[in-house]
C-alpha positions in Angstrom: 118.6 99.1 94.3 119.8 102.7 94.2 123.0 104.7 94.1 124.0 108.2 95.2 127.0 110.4 95.5 128.2 111.1 99.0 131.0 113.2 100.4 134.1 111.1 99.4 132.4 108.0 98.2 129.6 106.6 96.0 127.0 104.5 97.8 125.2 101.5 96.3 122.2 100.2 98.3 120.3 96.9 97.8 117.0 96.9 99.8 115.3 93.6 100.7 111.8 92.5 101.8 111.7 90.5 104.9 113.4 90.8 108.2 117.1 90.4 107.4 119.7 90.8 104.7 120.3 87.5 102.9 123.8 86.0 102.6 126.2 87.9 100.3 129.7 88.3 99.0 131.2 91.4 97.4 134.5 91.0 95.5 136.6 92.3 92.7 136.5 90.1 89.6 138.1 90.0 86.1 134.8 89.2 84.3 131.0 89.4 84.6 129.5 86.1 83.5 125.8 85.3 83.0 124.9 82.4 85.3 122.6 80.5 83.0 124.4 80.8 79.7 128.0 81.4 80.7 128.0 84.4 78.3 130.7 87.0 79.1 128.9 90.3 79.9 131.9 92.3 80.9 131.9 94.6 77.9 128.1 95.1 78.1 128.4 96.1 81.8 131.1 98.5 80.8 129.1 100.2 78.1 131.0 98.5 75.2 134.4 98.2 76.7 135.7 96.3 79.8 135.3 98.6 82.8 138.5 99.8 84.6 137.2 98.1 87.8 134.6 95.3 88.2 133.0 94.1 91.5 130.5 91.2 91.7 127.8 91.3 94.4 126.4 87.8 95.0 123.3 87.5 97.1 121.8 84.2 98.3 119.2 83.0 98.9 117.4 85.6 96.9 115.2 86.1 93.9 114.6 89.1 91.6 111.4 87.8 90.1 107.9 86.7 91.1 106.2 83.3 90.6 105.1 84.4 87.1 108.7 85.2 86.2 108.2 89.0 86.2 111.1 91.1 87.5 110.7 92.4 91.0 114.1 94.2 91.1 115.9 96.7 88.8 118.1 94.9 86.2 120.2 97.8 85.2 121.3 101.1 86.9 123.6 103.6 85.3 124.2 106.3 87.9 127.5 107.5 86.2 129.0 108.8 89.5 132.7 109.5 90.3 133.6 105.9 90.9 130.4 104.0 90.2 129.4 103.8 86.5 126.9 101.0 86.1 125.2 98.1 87.9 123.8 95.2 85.9 122.2 92.0 87.0 124.0 88.9 85.7 122.1 86.2 87.5 118.6 85.4 88.9 118.6 81.7 89.0 118.1 79.0 91.7 118.1 81.3 94.6 121.1 83.3 93.5 121.0 86.9 92.4 124.2 88.5 91.2 125.1 92.0 90.0 128.2 93.2 88.2 129.3 96.7 89.3 131.4 98.7 86.7 133.8 101.2 88.3 136.1 103.9 86.9 139.0 102.0 88.6 139.7 99.5 91.3 138.3 101.8 94.1 138.5 100.5 97.6 135.0 99.7 99.1 133.4 99.1 102.4 130.4 96.8 102.9 127.8 97.2 105.7 124.2 96.2 106.5 121.3 98.2 107.9 118.0 97.1 109.3 114.4 98.3 109.1 114.3 97.9 106.2 117.1 95.4 105.6 119.8 96.8 103.3 123.2 95.8 101.9 125.3 99.0 101.6 128.5 99.3 99.5 130.5 102.5 99.7 133.1 102.9 96.9 135.8 105.5 97.5 135.9 108.3 94.9 
């Protein structure tokens, strides 16, 4: 996972091993909930306060750990860009990986995929 400022938008990229991008959904949400415990992580994702905008990125089937339980993907990213503040993994359980994306507001976004290597790309308007 990586993020960068572009001209007019902030880009968030999830890169995958394998031949294709797994299934995904990207949507605005009122809260970020941990999948195993049900704990509300909204304020944690927002750095102590609820973010002005929150998007959930749900990826399945996917795993963010190896067979020994060690993480194979970044858990937390704080790029502090114009629209994109923080990205935090809220789930890695039973083939589901989910990230909460804290934004400075409810910025429109565009989702696309790229190949070689497979990537899920989300562009947030600044």
